[in-house]
C-alpha positions in Angstrom: 136.6 158.6 -106.0 137.8 155.1 -104.9 137.5 154.9 -101.1 137.5 151.9 -98.9 134.2 150.8 -97.4 134.2 149.3 -93.9 131.6 146.5 -94.3 129.9 146.6 -90.9 127.2 143.9 -91.5 126.7 140.9 -93.7 123.8 142.8 -95.4 126.1 145.6 -96.3 128.7 143.2 -97.8 126.0 141.3 -99.7 124.5 144.5 -101.2 127.9 145.9 -102.1 128.7 142.7 -104.0 125.4 142.9 -105.9 125.5 146.7 -106.4 129.1 147.8 -105.9 128.3 151.4 -107.0 125.3 152.0 -104.8 127.0 154.3 -102.3 128.6 156.4 -105.1 125.3 156.6 -106.9 123.5 157.8 -103.8 126.1 160.5 -103.3 125.9 161.7 -106.9 122.1 161.8 -106.7 122.3 164.0 -103.6 124.6 166.4 -105.3 122.4 166.4 -108.5 119.3 167.0 -106.4 120.8 170.0 -104.5 122.1 171.4 -107.8 118.7 171.0 -109.5 117.0 172.7 -106.5 119.5 175.5 -106.7 118.6 176.1 -110.4 114.9 176.0 -109.6 115.2 178.4 -106.7 117.2 180.8 -108.8 114.6 180.8 -111.6 111.5 181.3 -109.4 113.3 183.9 -107.3 111.3 182.9 -104.2 113.9 184.2 -101.8 117.6 184.7 -101.8 118.0 182.8 -98.6 117.0 179.5 -100.3 119.6 180.0 -103.0 122.3 180.6 -100.4 121.0 177.5 -98.5 121.7 175.2 -101.6 125.1 176.9 -102.1 126.0 176.2 -98.5 124.8 172.6 -98.8 127.0 172.0 -101.9 130.0 173.6 -100.1 129.5 171.2 -97.1 129.4 168.2 -99.4 132.5 169.5 -101.2 134.5 169.8 -98.0 133.2 166.4 -96.8 134.4 164.9 -100.1 137.9 166.4 -99.6 138.1 165.1 -96.1 136.9 161.7 -97.0 139.5 161.4 -99.8 142.5 162.8 -97.8 142.0 162.3 -94.1 139.2 159.9 -93.2 139.5 157.6 -96.3 135.9 156.3 -95.6 133.1 156.6 -98.1 130.4 155.7 -95.5 131.2 158.9 -93.6 130.8 160.9 -96.9 127.5 159.0 -97.6 126.0 159.8 -94.2 127.0 163.5 -94.5 125.2 163.8 -97.9 122.0 162.2 -96.5 121.9 164.5 -93.5 122.7 167.6 -95.6 119.8 166.9 -97.9 117.3 166.0 -95.1 118.5 168.9 -93.0 118.0 171.3 -95.9 114.5 170.1 -96.5 113.7 170.4 -92.8 115.0 174.0 -92.7 112.8 174.7 -95.8 109.7 173.7 -93.9 110.6 175.8 -90.8 111.1 178.9 -93.0 107.9 178.5 -95.1 106.8 182.0 -94.3 109.7 183.5 -96.3 108.3 181.9 -99.5 105.9 183.8 -101.7 104.3 180.6 -102.9 104.5 177.4 -100.8 102.6 174.2 -101.7 102.8 172.2 -98.5 101.4 169.0 -100.1 103.9 168.9 -102.9 106.8 169.7 -100.5 105.7 166.9 -98.1 105.4 164.3 -100.8 108.9 165.2 -102.1 110.2 164.9 -98.6 108.6 161.5 -98.1 110.0 160.1 -101.4 113.5 161.3 -100.6 113.5 160.3 -97.0 112.2 156.7 -97.6 114.9 156.3 -100.3 117.4 157.4 -97.6 115.9 155.0 -95.1 116.5 152.2 -97.6 120.1 153.2 -98.3 120.9 153.8 -94.6 119.4 150.4 -93.6 121.7 148.7 -96.1 125.0 150.7 -96.2 125.2 152.4 -92.8 125.2 151.3 -89.2 121.8 150.9 -87.6 122.0 154.1 -85.6 121.7 156.1 -88.9 118.4 154.3 -89.8 116.9 155.4 -86.5 118.2 158.9 -86.9 116.6 159.3 -90.3 113.3 157.8 -89.0 113.5 160.4 -86.2 114.0 163.2 -88.7 110.9 161.9 -90.6 108.8 162.0 -87.5 110.1 165.5 -86.5 109.4 166.7 -90.1 105.8 165.4 -90.0 105.2 167.0 -86.5 106.5 170.3 -87.9 104.1 170.1 -90.8 101.2 169.4 -88.5 102.1 172.4 -86.3 102.0 174.9 -89.2 99.3 177.5 -88.5 97.8 177.7 -91.9 97.2 173.9 -92.0 94.0 174.3 -89.9 92.1 171.0 -89.4 93.5 169.2 -92.4 96.0 167.1 -90.4 94.5 163.7 -90.9 96.7 162.7 -93.9 99.8 163.8 -92.1 98.9 162.0 -88.9 98.4 158.9 -91.0 101.8 159.3 -92.5 103.3 159.8 -89.1 101.7 156.5 -87.9 102.9 154.7 -91.0 106.4 156.0 -90.6 106.7 154.7 -87.0 105.1 151.3 -87.9 107.1 150.9 -91.1 110.3 151.9 -89.4 109.8 149.3 -86.6 109.0 146.7 -89.2 112.0 147.5 -91.3 114.3 147.3 -88.3 113.0 143.8 -87.4 113.1 142.6 -91.0 116.6 143.9 -91.6 117.8 142.3 -88.3 116.4 139.0 -89.3 117.9 139.3 -92.8 121.3 140.1 -91.3 121.1 137.1 -89.0 120.4 134.8 -92.0 123.2 136.3 -94.0 125.6 136.1 -91.1 124.8 132.4 -90.9 125.4 131.9 -94.6 128.7 133.8 -94.4 129.8 131.7 -91.4 129.0 128.5 -93.2 130.9 129.7 -96.4 133.9 130.8 -94.3 134.0 127.4 -92.4 133.8 125.5 -95.7 136.6 127.6 -97.2 138.8 127.1 -94.1 138.2 123.4 -94.1 139.2 123.2 -97.8 142.4 125.3 -97.0 143.2 123.0 -94.1 142.7 119.8 -96.2 144.9 121.3 -99.0 147.6 122.2 -96.5 147.5 118.9 -94.7 147.9 117.1 -98.1 150.9 119.3 -98.9 152.4 118.7 -95.5 152.1 115.0 -95.7 153.8 115.0 -99.2 156.6 117.1 -97.9 157.0 115.1 -94.7 157.2 111.9 -96.8 160.0 113.4 -98.8 161.8 114.7 -95.6 161.3 111.3 -93.8 162.9 109.5 -96.7 165.9 111.8 -96.7 166.3 111.9 -92.9 166.3 108.1 -92.8 169.1 107.9 -95.4 172.1 109.3 -93.4 171.1 107.3 -90.3 170.9 104.1 -92.4 174.4 104.9 -93.7 175.7 105.4 -90.1 174.2 102.0 -89.1 175.9 100.3 -92.1 179.2 102.0 -91.2 178.9 100.9 -87.6 178.4 97.3 -88.8 181.5 97.7 -91.0 183.5 98.7 -87.9 182.4 95.6 -86.1 183.2 93.5 -89.2 187.0 93.2 -89.1 187.1 91.8 -92.6 186.0 95.1 -94.3 188.6 96.4 -96.8 188.2 100.0 -95.5 190.4 101.5 -92.8 188.9 102.8 -89.6 189.8 106.4 -90.6 187.9 106.0 -93.9 184.9 104.7 -92.1 185.0 107.5 -89.5 185.2 110.1 -92.3 182.2 108.5 -94.0 180.3 108.6 -90.7 181.2 112.2 -90.2 179.9 113.1 -93.7 176.6 111.2 -92.9 176.2 113.1 -89.7 176.7 116.4 -91.4 174.2 115.5 -94.1 171.7 114.5 -91.3 172.3 117.8 -89.5 171.6 119.8 -92.7 168.4 117.9 -93.3 167.2 118.4 -89.7 168.1 122.1 -89.9 166.0 122.4 -93.1 163.2 120.6 -91.3 163.4 123.0 -88.3 163.3 126.0 -90.7 160.2 124.7 -92.4 158.5 123.9 -89.1 159.3 127.4 -87.8 157.9 129.1 -90.9 154.9 126.9 -91.0 154.0 127.8 -87.4 153.4 131.4 -88.5 150.9 130.4 -91.1 147.2 130.5 -90.2 144.4 129.3 -92.5 142.4 132.2 -93.9 144.7 134.8 -92.3 146.2 137.4 -94.5 149.6 138.6 -93.3 151.6 141.4 -94.9 155.2 142.5 -94.6 157.7 145.1 -95.6 159.7 143.4 -98.4 162.7 145.8 -98.2 163.1 145.3 -94.4 163.0 141.5 -94.7 165.6 141.6 -97.5 167.9 143.8 -95.4 167.8 141.2 -92.6 168.7 138.4 -95.1 171.6 140.5 -96.4 172.9 140.9 -92.9 172.7 137.2 -92.2 174.4 136.3 -95.6 177.2 138.9 -95.2 179.6 136.6 -93.3 179.1 133.8 -95.9 179.9 136.3 -98.6 183.1 137.5 -96.9 184.4 133.9 -96.6 184.1 133.5 -100.3 185.0 137.1 -101.3 181.6 137.5 -103.0 179.8 140.8 -103.4 176.2 140.9 -102.3 174.2 143.7 -103.8 170.7 144.8 -102.5 168.7 147.0 -104.9 165.2 146.1 -103.6 162.6 148.9 -103.5 160.1 149.5 -100.7 157.0 147.4 -101.2 154.4 145.6 -99.1 153.6 142.0 -99.9 150.9 139.5 -98.7 153.2 137.1 -97.0 154.3 136.6 -93.4 157.7 138.2 -92.8 159.2 135.1 -91.1 158.2 132.9 -94.0 159.6 135.3 -96.5 162.8 135.5 -94.5 163.2 131.7 -94.5 162.6 131.5 -98.2 165.0 134.4 -99.1 167.7 133.2 -96.7 167.6 129.8 -98.4 167.7 131.2 -101.9 170.5 133.7 -101.2 172.5 131.0 -99.4 172.2 128.8 -102.5 173.3 131.6 -104.8 176.4 132.2 -102.6 177.1 128.5 -102.4 177.2 128.0 -106.2 179.1 131.2 -107.0 182.9 131.1 -107.4 185.1 133.3 -105.2 185.0 136.9 -106.4 181.6 136.6 -107.9 178.5 138.7 -107.5 175.0 137.9 -106.1 172.3 140.5 -106.6 168.8 140.8 -105.0 166.5 143.1 -106.9 162.7 143.7 -107.1 160.0 144.5 -109.5 156.6 145.8 -108.4 153.4 145.7 -110.5 149.8 146.5 -109.7 149.1 143.0 -108.4 152.4 141.4 -107.3 155.9 141.9 -106.0 158.7 140.0 -107.7 162.0 139.4 -105.9 164.9 138.0 -108.0 168.2 136.5 -106.6 170.7 136.5 -109.5 174.2 135.2 -109.4 177.0 134.7 -111.9 177.9 131.3 -110.6 178.2 127.9 -112.1 174.6 127.7 -113.2 172.9 124.3 -114.0 171.5 122.5 -116.9 167.8 122.5 -117.7 167.5 119.0 -116.4 168.4 120.1 -112.9 166.1 123.1 -113.2 163.1 120.9 -114.0 164.1 118.5 -111.2 164.1 121.4 -108.7 160.7 122.6 -109.8 159.2 119.1 -109.5 158.1 117.8 -106.1 160.2 115.1 -104.6 163.0 115.2 -107.3 165.6 117.1 -105.4 169.2 116.3 -106.3 171.9 117.3 -103.7 174.9 119.1 -105.0 178.1 120.5 -103.5 178.9 124.1 -103.7 182.0 125.7 -105.4 183.9 125.5 -102.1 182.6 121.9 -101.5 179.7 123.1 -99.3 177.3 120.4 -98.4 173.8 120.4 -99.8 170.7 118.2 -99.5 168.4 119.6 -102.2 165.6 120.0 -99.6 165.9 123.8 -99.3 164.2 124.5 -102.6 161.5 121.9 -101.7 160.7 123.7 -98.5 160.7 127.1 -100.2 158.2 125.9 -102.8 155.9 124.5 -100.1 156.0 127.8 -98.1 155.5 129.9 -101.2 152.5 127.8 -102.4 150.8 128.1 -99.1 151.2 131.9 -99.4 149.7 131.9 -103.0 153.2 132.7 -104.4 155.4 131.0 -107.0 159.0 130.3 -107.6 160.6 130.5 -111.1 164.2 129.5 -112.0 166.2 130.6 -115.1 169.6 129.1 -115.4 172.3 128.0 -117.9 175.3 126.0 -117.2 178.3 128.3 -116.7 176.1 131.4 -117.0 174.7 131.7 -113.5 171.2 131.4 -112.1 168.2 133.7 -111.5 165.6 132.6 -109.0 162.4 134.7 -108.8 159.6 134.6 -106.3 156.4 136.3 -107.2 154.2 137.3 -104.2 150.8 139.0 -104.2 151.0 142.7 -103.5 149.4 144.0 -100.3 146.7 146.6 -100.9 
């Protein structure tokens, strides 16, 4: 029985970290207690009604377990049901005392007190506060029912004392638990802020490194344009005006590509929030990427195959789209006309792996190592002389790292390339 638990308070989360099986243990103890009581009732044959009562209780818990596992998907609801079934059963037992041949009120009351205080403890930790008050109310009502029994006569002092202690201890427990929750809330907030500060510092460091790389590459084409303008003004240059204009056009195109990569990175980065966990449908994002890359494939007569299975990953959909679009574009760029590019997936218990495989020109290990090293990008032209800056992979790596994902590259010169991104699987 592996059900999610909505941690409503910091005290609940703290106790579940320290004792992760506490809720399950309580449920099984309730079932074991009712089963044991059923066996005892059957052996003493004190009344068929009490046997039926335990059978009904077990049936209620069985139905509640089925609902909790299939419809509600919440263990706190099942836990509360078990507590109330046990307390309700014991309360009914005291109301129907006259149907028993032998009834020891003191033993029965002590048993109720032990069980109910254990339930008060569990409810105060694992359930919303209203359940604590309800169980305390049941305890008060039970004691009042005991006091009102006709055969008790004047011997009510011990029960009146228990009644007073119940009210006083309940009020004290409520105040204590609220104070403890406040302290734990403060500790959680401090830990959360510390973690967010660390994430922000790490992200700022990564941003500055990438901006340094981008700044250097952005400056290069504009420096070339400035030099070419000076050459135009210098009539003694050996180059013709047409050659200079062609070189200027190439520098402008390179600058445009760099700025386009920078805009993509900025757009994807704007969707990232420190400490926020985003999820997306991998198959849906891949389908969008395929639609965008379709025209590029048609121009080069390249087949683009999509065999990605449905899966949910812990990454923002826009970020994944930017990364995949870049990797698919690179695969098409370095694949000869008539080639094949395939996007496939592999899903494990902890991660989703997306592989973009082509049968293009490939690259030597030296270039693979350069691509995977920060700041060592090497621009290359595609098979149809498409321009490249080498910044696309740099941006992909940055976005993936900030989403706790990784990029791996497997390539051989003349044998094609496989680029795989491994993303944490959403639960």
